[in-house]
A tleap script that builds the chain and sets N, CA, C and O, in Angstrom:
source leaprc.protein.ff14SB
mol = sequence {
  NMET GLY LYS ASP LEU ARG ALA LYS LEU THR
  TYR ILE ILE ASN CYS ILE ALA VAL PHE ALA
  GLU HIE PHE ASP LEU ARG PRO LYS GLN ALA
  TYR SER TYR LEU LYS ARG PHE GLY GLY LEU
  ALA PHE ILE ASP GLU CYS TYR ALA ALA GLU
  HIE THR LEU SER LEU ASP ASP ALA VAL GLU
  ASP MET ALA VAL VAL CYS GLN ARG ASN GLY
  GLY GLY LEU CILE
}
set mol.1.N position { 19.279 -11.366 -20.953 }
set mol.1.CA position { 19.269 -11.518 -19.497 }
set mol.1.C position { 20.401 -12.964 -18.821 }
set mol.1.O position { 20.153 -14.147 -19.058 }
set mol.2.N position { 21.079 -12.694 -18.350 }
set mol.2.CA position { 21.921 -13.815 -17.944 }
set mol.2.C position { 21.445 -14.800 -16.756 }
set mol.2.O position { 21.118 -14.343 -15.660 }
set mol.3.N position { 21.422 -16.507 -17.110 }
set mol.3.CA position { 20.951 -17.201 -15.669 }
set mol.3.C position { 20.906 -16.923 -14.314 }
set mol.3.O position { 20.029 -17.041 -13.459 }
set mol.4.N position { 22.026 -16.535 -14.311 }
set mol.4.CA position { 22.328 -16.117 -12.817 }
set mol.4.C position { 21.304 -15.030 -12.278 }
set mol.4.O position { 20.551 -15.229 -11.326 }
set mol.5.N position { 21.374 -13.877 -12.996 }
set mol.5.CA position { 20.289 -12.536 -12.867 }
set mol.5.C position { 18.993 -12.819 -12.783 }
set mol.5.O position { 18.398 -12.502 -11.752 }
set mol.6.N position { 18.274 -13.495 -13.890 }
set mol.6.CA position { 17.379 -14.023 -14.099 }
set mol.6.C position { 16.744 -15.073 -12.878 }
set mol.6.O position { 15.530 -15.083 -12.674 }
set mol.7.N position { 17.670 -15.944 -12.097 }
set mol.7.CA position { 17.398 -16.774 -10.831 }
set mol.7.C position { 17.499 -15.561 -9.947 }
set mol.7.O position { 16.722 -15.466 -8.997 }
set mol.8.N position { 18.488 -14.526 -10.206 }
set mol.8.CA position { 18.091 -13.809 -8.513 }
set mol.8.C position { 16.885 -12.894 -8.340 }
set mol.8.O position { 16.383 -12.575 -7.262 }
set mol.9.N position { 16.386 -12.417 -9.880 }
set mol.9.CA position { 15.266 -11.660 -9.659 }
set mol.9.C position { 14.208 -12.237 -9.467 }
set mol.9.O position { 13.283 -11.478 -9.175 }
set mol.10.N position { 13.790 -14.095 -9.551 }
set mol.10.CA position { 12.719 -14.751 -9.399 }
set mol.10.C position { 13.007 -14.600 -7.898 }
set mol.10.O position { 12.477 -13.766 -7.165 }
set mol.11.N position { 13.592 -15.188 -7.668 }
set mol.11.CA position { 13.969 -15.053 -5.728 }
set mol.11.C position { 13.598 -14.201 -5.061 }
set mol.11.O position { 12.920 -14.400 -4.053 }
set mol.12.N position { 14.092 -12.624 -5.625 }
set mol.12.CA position { 13.964 -11.644 -5.342 }
set mol.12.C position { 12.155 -11.006 -5.029 }
set mol.12.O position { 11.700 -10.168 -4.249 }
set mol.13.N position { 11.598 -11.810 -5.969 }
set mol.13.CA position { 10.010 -10.988 -6.608 }
set mol.13.C position { 9.130 -12.372 -5.758 }
set mol.13.O position { 8.024 -12.293 -5.225 }
set mol.14.N position { 9.809 -13.301 -5.825 }
set mol.14.CA position { 9.137 -14.642 -4.903 }
set mol.14.C position { 9.542 -14.280 -3.400 }
set mol.14.O position { 8.682 -14.651 -2.602 }
set mol.15.N position { 10.303 -13.842 -3.000 }
set mol.15.CA position { 10.872 -13.119 -1.450 }
set mol.15.C position { 9.651 -12.123 -0.864 }
set mol.15.O position { 9.063 -12.182 0.217 }
set mol.16.N position { 9.499 -11.224 -1.937 }
set mol.16.CA position { 8.635 -9.603 -2.007 }
set mol.16.C position { 7.122 -10.905 -2.019 }
set mol.16.O position { 6.917 -10.957 -0.806 }
set mol.17.N position { 6.439 -11.535 -2.435 }
set mol.17.CA position { 5.081 -11.926 -2.483 }
set mol.17.C position { 5.113 -12.894 -1.435 }
set mol.17.O position { 3.931 -13.236 -1.450 }
set mol.18.N position { 5.843 -13.819 -0.210 }
set mol.18.CA position { 6.054 -14.722 0.482 }
set mol.18.C position { 5.881 -13.410 1.541 }
set mol.18.O position { 4.972 -13.391 2.372 }
set mol.19.N position { 6.728 -12.473 1.423 }
set mol.19.CA position { 6.257 -11.612 2.885 }
set mol.19.C position { 5.236 -10.774 2.673 }
set mol.19.O position { 4.917 -10.541 3.839 }
set mol.20.N position { 4.603 -10.245 2.103 }
set mol.20.CA position { 3.321 -9.687 1.197 }
set mol.20.C position { 2.194 -10.828 2.104 }
set mol.20.O position { 1.520 -10.428 3.053 }
set mol.21.N position { 2.167 -11.950 1.714 }
set mol.21.CA position { 1.447 -13.004 2.329 }
set mol.21.C position { 1.997 -12.859 3.857 }
set mol.21.O position { 1.144 -13.048 4.724 }
set mol.22.N position { 3.130 -12.590 4.234 }
set mol.22.CA position { 2.819 -13.510 5.738 }
set mol.22.C position { 2.337 -11.620 6.460 }
set mol.22.O position { 1.669 -11.566 7.492 }
set mol.23.N position { 2.686 -10.597 5.911 }
set mol.23.CA position { 2.239 -9.906 6.623 }
set mol.23.C position { 0.970 -9.044 5.821 }
set mol.23.O position { 0.738 -7.849 5.637 }
set mol.24.N position { 0.473 -9.983 5.554 }
set mol.24.CA position { -1.348 -9.806 5.092 }
set mol.24.C position { -0.923 -8.079 4.346 }
set mol.24.O position { -1.376 -7.015 4.769 }
set mol.25.N position { 0.101 -8.254 3.106 }
set mol.25.CA position { 0.365 -6.903 2.759 }
set mol.25.C position { -0.136 -7.228 1.034 }
set mol.25.O position { -0.334 -8.396 0.702 }
set mol.26.N position { -0.275 -6.314 0.221 }
set mol.26.CA position { -0.414 -6.400 -1.060 }
set mol.26.C position { 1.081 -6.477 -1.207 }
set mol.26.O position { 1.897 -6.056 -0.386 }
set mol.27.N position { 1.476 -7.369 -2.946 }
set mol.27.CA position { 2.436 -7.178 -3.197 }
set mol.27.C position { 2.812 -5.709 -3.255 }
set mol.27.O position { 4.021 -5.532 -3.107 }
set mol.28.N position { 2.126 -4.666 -3.422 }
set mol.28.CA position { 3.277 -3.519 -4.176 }
set mol.28.C position { 3.471 -2.846 -2.574 }
set mol.28.O position { 4.546 -2.445 -2.128 }
set mol.29.N position { 2.490 -2.837 -2.031 }
set mol.29.CA position { 2.958 -2.285 -0.362 }
set mol.29.C position { 4.198 -3.061 0.029 }
set mol.29.O position { 5.190 -2.356 0.212 }
set mol.30.N position { 4.369 -4.528 0.214 }
set mol.30.CA position { 5.483 -4.951 0.203 }
set mol.30.C position { 6.962 -4.475 0.022 }
set mol.30.O position { 7.981 -4.369 0.705 }
set mol.31.N position { 6.445 -4.189 -1.556 }
set mol.31.CA position { 7.714 -4.155 -2.371 }
set mol.31.C position { 7.951 -2.197 -1.497 }
set mol.31.O position { 9.150 -1.927 -1.437 }
set mol.32.N position { 7.462 -1.583 -1.194 }
set mol.32.CA position { 7.382 -0.027 -1.081 }
set mol.32.C position { 7.881 -0.007 0.591 }
set mol.32.O position { 8.573 0.869 1.110 }
set mol.33.N position { 7.369 -1.125 1.203 }
set mol.33.CA position { 8.049 -0.847 2.523 }
set mol.33.C position { 9.272 -1.435 2.509 }
set mol.33.O position { 10.257 -0.795 2.878 }
set mol.34.N position { 9.381 -2.905 2.022 }
set mol.34.CA position { 11.277 -3.097 1.773 }
set mol.34.C position { 11.964 -2.270 1.126 }
set mol.34.O position { 12.839 -1.854 1.886 }
set mol.35.N position { 12.046 -1.791 0.107 }
set mol.35.CA position { 12.517 -0.677 -0.600 }
set mol.35.C position { 12.888 0.345 0.351 }
set mol.35.O position { 14.067 0.696 0.384 }
set mol.36.N position { 11.805 1.021 1.350 }
set mol.36.CA position { 11.827 2.319 1.950 }
set mol.36.C position { 12.750 1.337 2.969 }
set mol.36.O position { 13.936 1.547 2.712 }
set mol.37.N position { 12.620 0.491 3.873 }
set mol.37.CA position { 13.250 -0.206 5.112 }
set mol.37.C position { 14.810 -0.972 4.813 }
set mol.37.O position { 15.494 -1.442 5.722 }
set mol.38.N position { 15.105 -0.984 3.718 }
set mol.38.CA position { 16.296 -1.804 3.450 }
set mol.38.C position { 15.970 -3.295 3.177 }
set mol.38.O position { 16.817 -3.898 2.519 }
set mol.39.N position { 14.993 -3.909 3.536 }
set mol.39.CA position { 14.591 -5.443 3.318 }
set mol.39.C position { 15.181 -5.709 1.678 }
set mol.39.O position { 15.571 -6.865 1.514 }
set mol.40.N position { 15.276 -4.971 0.678 }
set mol.40.CA position { 15.358 -4.965 -0.503 }
set mol.40.C position { 16.800 -5.110 -1.011 }
set mol.40.O position { 17.149 -5.807 -1.963 }
set mol.41.N position { 17.656 -4.278 -0.163 }
set mol.41.CA position { 18.663 -4.081 -0.327 }
set mol.41.C position { 19.576 -5.272 0.357 }
set mol.41.O position { 20.657 -5.643 -0.099 }
set mol.42.N position { 19.128 -5.644 1.185 }
set mol.42.CA position { 19.633 -6.669 2.213 }
set mol.42.C position { 19.860 -8.012 1.178 }
set mol.42.O position { 20.951 -8.416 0.777 }
set mol.43.N position { 18.326 -8.669 0.817 }
set mol.43.CA position { 18.133 -9.283 -0.162 }
set mol.43.C position { 19.062 -9.741 -1.261 }
set mol.43.O position { 19.615 -10.809 -1.523 }
set mol.44.N position { 19.027 -8.387 -1.878 }
set mol.44.CA position { 19.932 -8.179 -3.101 }
set mol.44.C position { 21.242 -8.408 -2.679 }
set mol.44.O position { 21.803 -9.238 -3.394 }
set mol.45.N position { 21.943 -7.959 -1.755 }
set mol.45.CA position { 23.798 -7.736 -0.852 }
set mol.45.C position { 23.973 -9.133 -0.502 }
set mol.45.O position { 25.134 -9.509 -0.343 }
set mol.46.N position { 22.850 -10.134 -0.323 }
set mol.46.CA position { 23.044 -10.858 0.873 }
set mol.46.C position { 22.597 -12.188 -0.282 }
set mol.46.O position { 22.867 -13.309 0.147 }
set mol.47.N position { 22.123 -12.148 -1.303 }
set mol.47.CA position { 21.607 -13.189 -1.919 }
set mol.47.C position { 22.330 -14.703 -2.138 }
set mol.47.O position { 21.733 -15.763 -2.324 }
set mol.48.N position { 23.592 -14.521 -2.072 }
set mol.48.CA position { 24.367 -15.855 -1.989 }
set mol.48.C position { 24.168 -16.545 -0.756 }
set mol.48.O position { 24.007 -17.764 -0.700 }
set mol.49.N position { 24.176 -15.941 0.030 }
set mol.49.CA position { 23.723 -17.187 0.836 }
set mol.49.C position { 22.368 -16.779 1.487 }
set mol.49.O position { 22.382 -16.903 2.712 }
set mol.50.N position { 21.380 -16.392 1.039 }
set mol.50.CA position { 20.012 -16.152 1.440 }
set mol.50.C position { 19.250 -17.116 0.825 }
set mol.50.O position { 18.360 -17.748 1.395 }
set mol.51.N position { 19.619 -17.263 -0.476 }
set mol.51.CA position { 18.927 -18.374 -1.414 }
set mol.51.C position { 19.427 -19.437 -1.062 }
set mol.51.O position { 19.412 -20.194 -2.032 }
set mol.52.N position { 20.060 -20.121 0.194 }
set mol.52.CA position { 20.225 -21.431 0.130 }
set mol.52.C position { 18.962 -21.618 1.246 }
set mol.52.O position { 18.443 -22.735 1.246 }
set mol.53.N position { 18.463 -20.686 2.131 }
set mol.53.CA position { 17.372 -20.541 3.051 }
set mol.53.C position { 16.171 -20.700 2.691 }
set mol.53.O position { 15.956 -20.494 1.496 }
set mol.54.N position { 15.369 -20.980 3.287 }
set mol.54.CA position { 13.509 -21.268 2.994 }
set mol.54.C position { 13.481 -19.723 2.905 }
set mol.54.O position { 14.388 -18.981 3.281 }
set mol.55.N position { 12.278 -19.342 2.340 }
set mol.55.CA position { 11.581 -17.995 2.101 }
set mol.55.C position { 11.377 -17.878 3.608 }
set mol.55.O position { 12.055 -17.139 4.323 }
set mol.56.N position { 10.680 -18.433 3.907 }
set mol.56.CA position { 10.195 -18.070 5.189 }
set mol.56.C position { 11.202 -17.645 6.075 }
set mol.56.O position { 10.889 -16.912 7.013 }
set mol.57.N position { 12.921 -18.171 5.832 }
set mol.57.CA position { 13.821 -17.180 6.798 }
set mol.57.C position { 14.121 -16.323 6.054 }
set mol.57.O position { 13.964 -15.195 6.520 }
set mol.58.N position { 14.525 -16.381 4.992 }
set mol.58.CA position { 13.971 -15.065 4.022 }
set mol.58.C position { 13.679 -13.615 4.405 }
set mol.58.O position { 14.211 -12.516 4.244 }
set mol.59.N position { 12.378 -14.216 5.099 }
set mol.59.CA position { 11.252 -12.677 5.077 }
set mol.59.C position { 11.684 -12.891 6.753 }
set mol.59.O position { 11.661 -11.728 7.156 }
set mol.60.N position { 11.892 -13.367 7.400 }
set mol.60.CA position { 11.789 -13.554 9.019 }
set mol.60.C position { 13.287 -12.324 9.030 }
set mol.60.O position { 13.079 -11.332 9.729 }
set mol.61.N position { 14.609 -12.374 8.356 }
set mol.61.CA position { 15.275 -11.856 8.102 }
set mol.61.C position { 15.417 -10.284 7.416 }
set mol.61.O position { 16.059 -9.275 7.709 }
set mol.62.N position { 14.380 -10.686 6.261 }
set mol.62.CA position { 14.191 -9.168 5.685 }
set mol.62.C position { 13.666 -8.206 7.103 }
set mol.62.O position { 14.099 -7.142 7.545 }
set mol.63.N position { 12.424 -9.206 7.618 }
set mol.63.CA position { 11.858 -8.518 8.366 }
set mol.63.C position { 12.522 -7.735 9.260 }
set mol.63.O position { 12.146 -6.565 9.340 }
set mol.64.N position { 13.646 -8.191 10.126 }
set mol.64.CA position { 14.477 -7.933 11.056 }
set mol.64.C position { 15.429 -6.694 10.510 }
set mol.64.O position { 16.099 -6.056 11.321 }
set mol.65.N position { 15.458 -6.389 9.123 }
set mol.65.CA position { 16.250 -5.622 8.690 }
set mol.65.C position { 15.570 -4.629 8.462 }
set mol.65.O position { 16.196 -3.572 8.383 }
set mol.66.N position { 14.482 -4.597 8.326 }
set mol.66.CA position { 13.521 -3.113 8.093 }
set mol.66.C position { 13.129 -2.920 9.240 }
set mol.66.O position { 12.708 -1.769 9.353 }
set mol.67.N position { 13.017 -3.922 10.826 }
set mol.67.CA position { 12.891 -3.069 11.667 }
set mol.67.C position { 14.011 -2.261 12.294 }
set mol.67.O position { 13.818 -1.081 12.588 }
set mol.68.N position { 15.027 -2.780 12.480 }
set mol.68.CA position { 16.380 -1.930 12.643 }
set mol.68.C position { 16.650 -0.714 11.810 }
set mol.68.O position { 17.540 0.093 12.079 }
set mol.69.N position { 15.858 -0.623 10.811 }
set mol.69.CA position { 16.092 0.471 10.331 }
set mol.69.C position { 14.804 1.177 10.224 }
set mol.69.O position { 14.602 1.636 9.100 }
set mol.70.N position { 13.832 1.398 11.137 }
set mol.70.CA position { 12.759 2.169 11.328 }
set mol.70.C position { 11.112 1.288 11.036 }
set mol.70.O position { 9.954 1.652 11.243 }
set mol.71.N position { 11.621 0.182 10.547 }
set mol.71.CA position { 9.900 -0.247 10.027 }
set mol.71.C position { 9.430 -1.011 11.465 }
set mol.71.O position { 10.051 -1.542 12.387 }
set mol.72.N position { 8.067 -0.793 11.174 }
set mol.72.CA position { 7.449 -1.358 12.401 }
set mol.72.C position { 6.287 -2.189 12.474 }
set mol.72.O position { 5.271 -2.147 13.167 }
set mol.73.N position { 6.815 -3.165 11.334 }
set mol.73.CA position { 5.493 -4.696 11.096 }
set mol.73.C position { 6.015 -5.997 11.865 }
set mol.73.O position { 5.468 -7.096 11.772 }
set mol.74.N position { 7.484 -5.643 12.869 }
set mol.74.CA position { 7.140 -6.880 13.182 }
set mol.74.C position { 6.850 -6.233 15.276 }
set mol.74.O position { 6.489 -7.044 16.128 }
savepdb mol mol.pdb
quit
Protein backbone atom coordinates (compact mmCIF):
# COMPACT_ATOMS: atom_id res chain seq x y z
CA UNK A 1 0.00 0.00 0.00
CA UNK A 2 1.37 3.38 -0.97
CA UNK A 3 2.02 6.21 1.43
CA UNK A 4 -0.73 8.39 -0.10
CA UNK A 5 -3.36 5.65 0.12
CA UNK A 6 -2.37 4.87 3.70
CA UNK A 7 -2.73 8.56 4.63
CA UNK A 8 -6.14 8.75 2.97
CA UNK A 9 -7.39 5.61 4.74
CA UNK A 10 -6.10 6.84 8.09
CA UNK A 11 -7.88 10.14 7.56
CA UNK A 12 -11.17 8.46 6.63
CA UNK A 13 -10.97 6.15 9.66
CA UNK A 14 -10.34 9.16 11.89
CA UNK A 15 -13.30 10.98 10.35
CA UNK A 16 -15.56 8.02 11.10
CA UNK A 17 -14.33 7.89 14.70
CA UNK A 18 -14.86 11.62 15.27
CA UNK A 19 -18.27 11.46 13.56
CA UNK A 20 -19.26 8.59 15.86
CA UNK A 21 -18.14 10.50 18.93
CA UNK A 22 -19.86 13.69 17.83
CA UNK A 23 -23.21 11.98 17.28
CA UNK A 24 -22.86 9.52 20.18
CA UNK A 25 -22.75 6.47 17.92
CA UNK A 26 -20.64 3.35 17.90
CA UNK A 27 -18.05 3.44 15.10
CA UNK A 28 -19.86 0.66 13.22
CA UNK A 29 -23.12 2.65 13.35
CA UNK A 30 -21.34 5.76 12.12
CA UNK A 31 -19.74 3.81 9.26
CA UNK A 32 -23.10 2.35 8.21
CA UNK A 33 -24.81 5.74 8.36
CA UNK A 34 -22.06 7.49 6.41
CA UNK A 35 -22.01 4.74 3.79
CA UNK A 36 -25.80 4.74 3.39
CA UNK A 37 -26.20 8.50 3.08
CA UNK A 38 -23.11 9.38 1.02
CA UNK A 39 -20.79 10.77 3.67
CA UNK A 40 -18.06 8.24 2.95
CA UNK A 41 -18.24 8.79 -0.80
CA UNK A 42 -18.04 12.53 -0.18
CA UNK A 43 -14.98 12.34 2.08
CA UNK A 44 -13.28 9.97 -0.36
CA UNK A 45 -13.98 12.14 -3.41
CA UNK A 46 -13.17 15.43 -1.67
CA UNK A 47 -10.16 14.20 0.31
CA UNK A 48 -7.77 16.66 -1.33
CA UNK A 49 -9.65 19.62 0.11
CA UNK A 50 -11.16 18.08 3.24
CA UNK A 51 -7.91 16.80 4.74
CA UNK A 52 -6.64 20.37 4.90
CA UNK A 53 -9.49 21.24 7.29
CA UNK A 54 -10.02 20.18 10.87
CA UNK A 55 -11.70 16.86 11.58
CA UNK A 56 -14.58 18.79 13.14
CA UNK A 57 -15.07 20.65 9.85
CA UNK A 58 -14.99 17.35 7.95
CA UNK A 59 -17.59 15.87 10.30
CA UNK A 60 -19.83 18.89 9.77
CA UNK A 61 -19.44 18.60 5.99
CA UNK A 62 -20.22 14.86 6.05
CA UNK A 63 -23.28 15.49 8.22
CA UNK A 64 -24.59 18.08 5.75
CA UNK A 65 -24.05 15.73 2.81
CA UNK A 66 -25.82 12.91 4.65
CA UNK A 67 -28.73 15.19 5.56
CA UNK A 68 -29.12 16.21 1.91
CA UNK A 69 -29.25 12.51 1.04
CA UNK A 70 -31.97 11.68 3.56
CA UNK A 71 -30.00 11.21 6.79
CA UNK A 72 -31.60 12.51 9.94
CA UNK A 73 -28.84 13.09 12.49
CA UNK A 74 -28.75 16.90 12.19
